[in-house]
DSSP file (Angstrom, degrees, kcal/mol; ACC not computed):
  #  RESIDUE AA STRUCTURE BP1 BP2  ACC     N-H-->O    O-->H-N    N-H-->O    O-->H-N    TCO  KAPPA ALPHA  PHI   PSI    X-CA   Y-CA   Z-CA
    1    1 A M              0   0    0      0, 0.0     2,-0.3     0, 0.0     0, 0.0   0.000 360.0 360.0 360.0 135.4    3.0    9.0   18.1
    2    2 A A        -     0   0    0      1,-0.0     2,-0.3     2,-0.0     0, 0.0  -0.590 360.0-137.0 -89.0 149.0    1.4   10.8   15.2
    3    3 A Q        -     0   0    0     -2,-0.3     2,-0.4     0, 0.0    -1,-0.0  -0.786  17.1-165.3 -97.3 140.0   -2.3    9.9   14.4
    4    4 A M        -     0   0    0     -2,-0.3     2,-0.0     4,-0.0    -2,-0.0  -0.993  17.8-125.2-125.8 139.9   -3.4    9.4   10.8
    5    5 A S     >  -     0   0    0     -2,-0.4     4,-2.2     1,-0.1     5,-0.1  -0.305  29.7-110.2 -73.2 167.9   -7.0    9.4    9.5
    6    6 A I  H  > S+     0   0    0      1,-0.2     4,-2.3     2,-0.2     5,-0.2   0.880 121.7  53.7 -65.8 -38.5   -8.2    6.4    7.4
    7    7 A D  H  > S+     0   0    0      2,-0.2     4,-2.5     1,-0.2    -1,-0.2   0.909 108.2  49.7 -64.5 -39.7   -8.2    8.7    4.3
    8    8 A D  H  > S+     0   0    0      2,-0.2     4,-2.9     1,-0.2    -2,-0.2   0.903 110.0  51.3 -67.8 -39.2   -4.6    9.8    5.0
    9    9 A I  H  X S+     0   0    0     -4,-2.2     4,-2.3     2,-0.2     5,-0.2   0.961 111.9  45.7 -61.2 -51.9   -3.5    6.1    5.3
   10   10 A F  H  X S+     0   0    0     -4,-2.3     4,-3.7     2,-0.2    -2,-0.2   0.940 114.7  48.5 -48.4 -56.6   -5.2    5.2    2.1
   11   11 A S  H  X S+     0   0    0     -4,-2.5     4,-3.0     1,-0.2     5,-0.3   0.917 110.7  50.4 -52.8 -52.5   -3.6    8.3    0.3
   12   12 A L  H  X S+     0   0    0     -4,-2.9     4,-2.0     1,-0.2    -1,-0.2   0.916 113.3  45.2 -59.6 -46.9   -0.2    7.6    1.6
   13   13 A G  H  X S+     0   0    0     -4,-2.3     4,-2.0    -5,-0.2     5,-0.2   0.971 114.5  48.2 -60.0 -55.2   -0.3    4.0    0.4
   14   14 A E  H >X S+     0   0    0     -4,-3.7     4,-2.6     1,-0.2     3,-0.7   0.956 112.8  45.5 -53.2 -58.4   -1.7    4.8   -2.9
   15   15 A K  H 3X S+     0   0    0     -4,-3.0     4,-2.0     1,-0.2    -1,-0.2   0.848 112.8  52.9 -58.3 -35.3    0.6    7.5   -3.8
   16   16 A T  H 3< S+     0   0    0     -4,-2.0    -1,-0.2    -5,-0.3    -2,-0.2   0.846 111.2  45.3 -57.1 -41.4    3.6    5.4   -2.6
   17   17 A L  H <<>S+     0   0    0     -4,-2.0     5,-2.7    -3,-0.7     3,-0.3   0.777 111.7  51.1 -76.3 -35.8    2.7    2.6   -4.7
   18   18 A L  H ><5S+     0   0    0     -4,-2.6     3,-0.9    -5,-0.2    -2,-0.2   0.837 107.8  54.0 -60.9 -38.8    2.1    4.7   -7.7
   19   19 A D  T 3<5S+     0   0    0     -4,-2.0    -1,-0.2    -5,-0.2    -2,-0.2   0.551 110.7  48.9 -73.2 -13.1    5.4    6.4   -7.4
   20   20 A N  T 3 5S-     0   0    0     -3,-0.3    -1,-0.2    -4,-0.2    -2,-0.2   0.122 130.5 -74.8-124.6  20.6    7.1    3.1   -7.3
   21   21 A G  T < 5S+     0   0    0     -3,-0.9    -3,-0.2     1,-0.3     2,-0.1   0.253  84.4 127.1 120.3  -8.2    5.6    1.2  -10.3
   22   22 A C      < -     0   0    0     -5,-2.7    -1,-0.3    -8,-0.1    43,-0.2  -0.489  53.3-129.6 -77.2 147.9    2.1    0.2   -9.5
   23   23 A D     >  -     0   0    0     41,-2.3     4,-2.8    -2,-0.1     5,-0.3  -0.394  34.8 -94.6 -84.5 173.0   -0.7    1.1  -11.8
   24   24 A A  H  > S+     0   0    0      1,-0.2     4,-2.2     2,-0.2     5,-0.2   0.894 121.5  48.6 -62.1 -40.1   -3.8    2.8  -10.5
   25   25 A A  H  > S+     0   0    0      2,-0.2     4,-2.4     1,-0.2    -1,-0.2   0.955 115.2  44.1 -65.5 -46.1   -6.0   -0.3  -10.0
   26   26 A N  H  > S+     0   0    0     38,-0.3     4,-2.4     1,-0.2     5,-0.3   0.875 113.8  50.1 -59.5 -49.1   -3.3   -2.2   -8.2
   27   27 A A  H  X S+     0   0    0     -4,-2.8     4,-1.8    37,-0.2    -1,-0.2   0.894 112.3  47.9 -60.9 -39.4   -2.3    0.7   -6.0
   28   28 A A  H  X S+     0   0    0     -4,-2.2     4,-2.7    -5,-0.3    -2,-0.2   0.923 111.6  48.9 -69.5 -43.0   -5.8    1.3   -5.0
   29   29 A A  H  X S+     0   0    0     -4,-2.4     4,-1.5    -5,-0.2    -2,-0.2   0.909 115.5  43.3 -62.4 -40.3   -6.5   -2.4   -4.2
   30   30 A V  H  X S+     0   0    0     -4,-2.4     4,-2.4     2,-0.2    -1,-0.2   0.865 114.2  50.9 -68.5 -38.8   -3.4   -2.8   -2.1
   31   31 A S  H  X S+     0   0    0     -4,-1.8     4,-2.2    -5,-0.3    -2,-0.2   0.827 107.8  52.8 -73.2 -32.5   -4.1    0.6   -0.4
   32   32 A R  H  X S+     0   0    0     -4,-2.7     4,-2.2     2,-0.2    -1,-0.2   0.895 112.0  47.3 -68.4 -37.6   -7.7   -0.5    0.4
   33   33 A T  H  X S+     0   0    0     -4,-1.5     4,-2.2     2,-0.2    -2,-0.2   0.921 113.5  45.4 -61.9 -50.0   -6.3   -3.7    2.0
   34   34 A M  H  X S+     0   0    0     -4,-2.4     4,-2.7     2,-0.2    13,-0.2   0.925 113.6  51.6 -60.9 -47.1   -3.7   -1.9    4.0
   35   35 A T  H  X S+     0   0    0     -4,-2.2     4,-2.9     1,-0.3    -2,-0.2   0.891 108.2  48.9 -59.8 -50.3   -6.3    0.7    5.0
   36   36 A A  H  X S+     0   0    0     -4,-2.2     4,-2.2     2,-0.2    -1,-0.3   0.904 110.2  54.5 -66.3 -37.2   -8.8   -1.9    6.2
   37   37 A A  H  <>S+     0   0    0     -4,-2.2     5,-2.8     8,-0.3     4,-0.3   0.947 110.6  44.3 -60.8 -44.5   -6.0   -3.6    8.3
   38   38 A E  H ><5S+     0   0    0     -4,-2.7     3,-2.0     1,-0.2    -2,-0.2   0.979 113.6  51.4 -66.1 -44.4   -5.1   -0.5   10.0
   39   39 A R  H 3<5S+     0   0    0     -4,-2.9    -1,-0.2     1,-0.3    -2,-0.2   0.869 111.7  46.4 -49.1 -43.3   -8.7    0.3   10.6
   40   40 A D  T 3<5S-     0   0    0     -4,-2.2    -1,-0.3    -5,-0.2    -2,-0.2   0.289 120.8-104.5 -85.7   4.6   -9.4   -3.2   12.1
   41   41 A G  T < 5S+     0   0    0     -3,-2.0     2,-0.9    -4,-0.3     3,-0.2   0.617  83.3 124.3  81.0  11.8   -6.3   -3.1   14.4
   42   42 A S    > < +     0   0    0     -5,-2.8     3,-2.4    -6,-0.2     4,-0.2  -0.510  23.7 162.6-107.2  71.3   -4.1   -5.4   12.4
   43   43 A Q  G > > +     0   0    0     -2,-0.9     3,-2.0     1,-0.3     5,-0.8   0.759  64.0  73.6 -57.3 -29.8   -1.2   -3.3   11.9
   44   44 A S  G 3 5S+     0   0    0      1,-0.3    -1,-0.3    -3,-0.2    -2,-0.1   0.692 108.1  37.6 -59.4 -18.5    1.1   -6.2   11.0
   45   45 A H  G < 5S+     0   0    0     -3,-2.4    -1,-0.3   -11,-0.1    -8,-0.3   0.234 112.0  70.3-119.1  12.9   -0.9   -6.2    7.6
   46   46 A G  T X 5S-     0   0    0     -3,-2.0     3,-1.7    -9,-0.2     4,-0.3   0.287 116.8 -29.0 -98.7-131.1   -1.3   -2.4    7.3
   47   47 A L  G > 5S+     0   0    0      1,-0.3     3,-2.2   -13,-0.2    -3,-0.1   0.793 122.5  78.3 -59.9 -25.2    1.3    0.2    6.5
   48   48 A F  G 3 <S+     0   0    0     -5,-0.8     4,-0.3     1,-0.3    -1,-0.3   0.837  93.6  53.4 -48.1 -35.2    3.9   -2.0    8.2
   49   49 A R  G <> S+     0   0    0     -3,-1.7     4,-1.8    -6,-0.3     3,-0.4   0.604  86.1  86.8 -77.5 -15.0    3.9   -3.9    4.8
   50   50 A L  H <> S+     0   0    0     -3,-2.2     4,-2.5    -4,-0.3     5,-0.3   0.879  84.5  50.8 -60.3 -46.4    4.4   -0.8    2.6
   51   51 A P  H  > S+     0   0    0      0, 0.0     4,-2.3     0, 0.0    -1,-0.3   0.884 109.7  51.4 -68.5 -31.4    8.2   -0.7    2.6
   52   52 A A  H  > S+     0   0    0     -3,-0.4     4,-2.6    -4,-0.3    -2,-0.2   0.871 111.3  49.1 -74.1 -34.5    8.4   -4.5    1.7
   53   53 A Y  H  X S+     0   0    0     -4,-1.8     4,-2.2     2,-0.2    -1,-0.2   0.911 110.2  50.8 -67.8 -33.7    5.9   -3.8   -1.3
   54   54 A V  H  X S+     0   0    0     -4,-2.5     4,-2.3     1,-0.2     5,-0.3   0.926 109.7  50.0 -72.2 -40.9    8.0   -0.9   -2.4
   55   55 A K  H  X S+     0   0    0     -4,-2.3     4,-2.6    -5,-0.3     6,-0.3   0.949 110.3  50.7 -57.2 -45.0   11.1   -3.1   -2.3
   56   56 A G  H  X>S+     0   0    0     -4,-2.6     5,-1.9     1,-0.2     6,-1.6   0.914 110.7  48.8 -58.0 -41.7    9.4   -5.7   -4.3
   57   57 A L  H  <5S+     0   0    0     -4,-2.2    -1,-0.2     4,-0.2    -2,-0.2   0.860 113.3  44.8 -56.2 -44.5    8.4   -3.3   -6.8
   58   58 A R  H  <5S+     0   0    0     -4,-2.3    -2,-0.2     1,-0.2    -1,-0.2   0.796 115.0  50.0 -79.0 -33.3   11.8   -1.7   -7.2
   59   59 A E  H  <5S-     0   0    0     -4,-2.6    -1,-0.2    -5,-0.3    -2,-0.2   0.554 112.8-113.3 -85.7  -9.5   13.6   -5.0   -7.3
   60   60 A G  T  <5S+     0   0    0     -4,-0.8    -3,-0.2    -5,-0.2    -4,-0.1   0.568  85.4 116.1  88.5   9.0   11.4   -6.6   -9.9
   61   61 A D  S   <S+     0   0    0     -5,-1.9     2,-0.4    -6,-0.3    -4,-0.2   0.644  75.1  46.6 -79.8 -12.9    9.9   -9.2   -7.5
   62   62 A A  S    S-     0   0    0     -6,-1.6     2,-0.8    -7,-0.1    -2,-0.2  -0.984  74.2-139.3-132.9 141.5    6.5   -7.8   -7.9
   63   63 A N    >   -     0   0    0     -2,-0.4     3,-1.9     1,-0.1    -6,-0.1  -0.848  11.4-171.8-105.2 100.0    4.5   -6.7  -10.9
   64   64 A G  T 3  S+     0   0    0     -2,-0.8   -41,-2.3     1,-0.3   -38,-0.3   0.475  87.2  49.0 -66.5  -5.0    2.7   -3.4  -10.1
   65   65 A T  T 3  S+     0   0    0    -43,-0.2    -1,-0.3   -39,-0.1   -43,-0.1   0.277  79.6 132.7-115.2   9.7    0.8   -3.7  -13.4
   66   66 A A    <   -     0   0    0     -3,-1.9   -43,-0.1     1,-0.1   -40,-0.1  -0.202  53.5-136.2 -68.0 153.3   -0.3   -7.3  -13.2
   67   67 A D              0   0    0      1,-0.1    -1,-0.1   -41,-0.0    -2,-0.0  -0.900 360.0 360.0-111.8 103.2   -4.0   -8.1  -14.0
   68   68 A P              0   0    0      0, 0.0    -1,-0.1     0, 0.0    -2,-0.0   0.495 360.0 360.0 -72.0 360.0   -5.0  -10.6  -11.2
């Protein structure tokens, strides 16, 4: 099993979200949350969720530029 640093987890999430329709603010916010989940041992709310986020962005079910 490959190990990733916390910084690598954040970077992967942020780049993936940016590449699939999120603006910088939303990509950073979601990536911080996923990174914290991974750091805290809650993998079910970490990178595990990234494919579903991408699917939502691609299918128009999520707005990657929303202002919460």
